[in-house]
Steps between C-alpha positions, in 0.01 A plus 500: 500500500404863433719763662411864550557805716308709748472862387494821706121468541549150652348330193635168372609548138603237244609531139292288262561417136179521297453387142265655248305315232777562245757341732672826595604507866505790742585524869272670750527570871204363690392558859419171670141481625479281809154388387640366170273235349724367224407733214682802359332755279627808320291770341445514121687833502808316626488263202481787252760716671761244605463191285 
């Protein structure tokens, strides 16, 4: 089960662990989209900056 919090803007937020191609992990906070379809994407800039 995934647990999260509701922030001051009434958004559901969860912390996710993401793994880059080199195996390095990083945690990000993600706002839950109620129309979630089963896929998560991050921008290429995130890969360069964080992983």
